Structure formats: C-alpha cells, structure tokens
N, C-alpha and C positions, 0 to 999 in steps of 0.2 A: 632700752626696752620701754615702750609706751606705758603710761601709768595704769591703763586698764587691761594690759596684756597679762595673762596668767603665767606664773612660773611653772615649768614642767615639774611633775611630781617627783621625778628622780632627783632634781636639783633641790627641791624643798626638803626631801628626806635627808639628803647628804648634809644640808645646812643644819637641820635639827639634831642629827646624830653626831656630826663631827665639829661643828663650829660653836655651839652654845651649850650651856648647862641650864637646866630649868627644873622646877618642881611642879608636880601636878597635885593640887589639893583634892580632897574627897569631894566629889560632885555627882550630880544626877545626870547620867548619860543616856537616859531613856529617850527613845525616839519613836516617831510614828511610822508605821508601815503603810499608811494610807496617803499621807501627804508627800509631795515631791517638791523640791529635793528633801530627802529624809535626813535631817540633821538633829543633834541634841537640841532640845528647846532652849536651853540657856547657853548654847555654844560650848566651847572647850576652853577652860581657863588654865593658864600657865602662870606660875609665880616665881619670883627670885631669878629672873632671866639674866644671864651674864655670859660673857665670852669665855671660852675655854682657854 
C-alpha cells in the first residue's frame, strides 16, 4: 500500500478493537461545526498503546 493511501475504515476499526489495547485520557473533544473537516482541535490522544 503506498504511504499516502488511506486505510479503509473497516480495517482501521478491526485493528483498534481486536489487535491493540489502549487508554483514552480525559481530553477536550469539542469541534467546530463551521470549519471543514470538522475534527477536535487537539486531535485524539491514546496512551499506553500495546498489542493484545
């Protein structure tokens, strides 16, 4: 897969659910409904990522 090619969402979801363990710290997930693409301002943080 070329480096700039996006992974299909179903494969990403499968990986996150079945292949790794992670923790999600408390974070501000507020996003703008005016700006596109609408994403949390500080991104999404995962900690203590490890293989299952």
